[in-house]
C-alpha positions in Angstrom: -0.1 0.2 -0.5 1.2 3.6 -0.6 2.4 5.9 2.3 -0.8 8.1 3.0 2.3 11.0 1.7 1.3 10.0 -1.6 -1.7 10.4 -1.5 -1.8 13.0 -3.9 0.3 11.4 -6.5 -2.2 9.2 -8.5 -5.9 10.0 -9.4 -9.0 8.8 -10.9 -10.4 10.4 -13.4 -13.9 10.1 -15.0 -15.4 11.4 -18.0 -18.6 10.0 -19.2 -19.2 10.2 -23.8 -22.4 9.3 -25.8 -20.5 6.2 -27.7 -18.3 3.3 -27.7 -16.7 4.8 -30.5 -15.8 8.0 -28.6 -14.9 6.0 -25.6 -12.7 3.8 -27.6 -11.2 7.0 -29.3 -11.0 8.9 -26.5 -9.2 5.6 -24.3 -6.7 4.6 -27.1 -5.6 8.6 -27.2 -5.0 9.1 -23.7 -2.8 6.0 -23.6 -1.2 6.7 -26.3 -0.6 10.4 -25.3 0.9 8.5 -22.3 -1.7 10.4 -20.2 -3.1 7.1 -18.8 -2.1 4.4 -17.0 -5.1 2.3 -17.9 -8.9 3.9 -18.9 -11.8 1.2 -18.7 -15.2 1.9 -20.6 -18.3 1.0 -18.7 -21.9 1.1 -20.5 -23.6 3.1 -17.7 -27.6 5.0 -17.2 -27.2 8.4 -17.2 -30.2 10.3 -15.5 -29.7 14.6 -15.0 -31.5 17.6 -15.8 -30.4 19.1 -18.8 -31.9 22.6 -20.3 -34.4 22.4 -17.8 -35.3 19.2 -19.1 -35.1 15.9 -17.8 -32.8 13.3 -19.5 -32.2 9.5 -19.3 -29.4 7.9 -21.6 -27.4 5.8 -22.6 -23.6 6.4 -22.5 -20.5 4.9 -21.4 -17.9 5.9 -18.7 -14.4 6.0 -18.6 -12.2 5.2 -15.7 -8.8 6.6 -15.7 -5.8 5.3 -14.3 -3.1 8.5 -13.9 -0.8 10.7 -11.7 -2.2 13.6 -9.8 0.5 15.8 -11.9 -1.4 15.0 -15.2 -4.5 15.4 -14.0 -4.6 19.3 -16.0 -2.7 17.5 -19.2 -6.0 14.6 -19.0 -8.7 17.8 -18.5 -7.7 19.6 -21.0 -7.6 16.9 -23.3 -10.6 15.6 -22.7 -12.1 18.8 -23.4 -10.4 19.4 -27.3 -11.6 16.0 -27.7 -15.1 15.5 -26.4 -18.6 15.8 -28.1 -20.0 17.7 -25.4 -20.4 21.0 -24.8 -19.7 20.5 -20.7 -18.0 16.9 -20.3 -18.2 15.2 -17.0 -14.5 15.7 -15.6 -14.5 14.1 -11.9 -10.8 14.0 -10.1 -10.9 11.2 -7.6 -7.6 11.2 -5.1 -5.9 7.5 -4.7 -5.6 7.7 -0.5 -3.9 4.1 -1.3 -3.1 1.3 -3.6 -0.9 -1.5 -4.4 2.5 0.0 -4.9 3.1 -1.8 -7.6 -0.1 -1.1 -10.1 0.5 2.4 -8.4 4.9 1.8 -10.1 3.2 0.4 -13.2 1.0 3.7 -13.5 4.7 5.7 -13.4 6.1 3.5 -15.6 3.4 4.0 -18.3 2.3 7.5 -18.0 4.5 10.8 -19.2 
């Protein structure tokens, strides 16, 4: 497990997109740019209010594991390559984890 002093070194960034193709393209591009160590894609059903109207849509959730120092780069990359006017981009700090996995993230990201 990573020590508490390392808690800001790694994070999970989540975003959702409207199609599987967009999810795959974004995930692949993030990995090729070395901004994420791993990106998982999950089908989800989202409920939200948009322009004063309740919506329920099928989407794809991307779970991006990366270094905390790359958050701004990942955010900018998503904003530049996302089809939504206001994309969901949420950072979740990793408080601990298997050291070998977290070092893997170091090895495959910039």
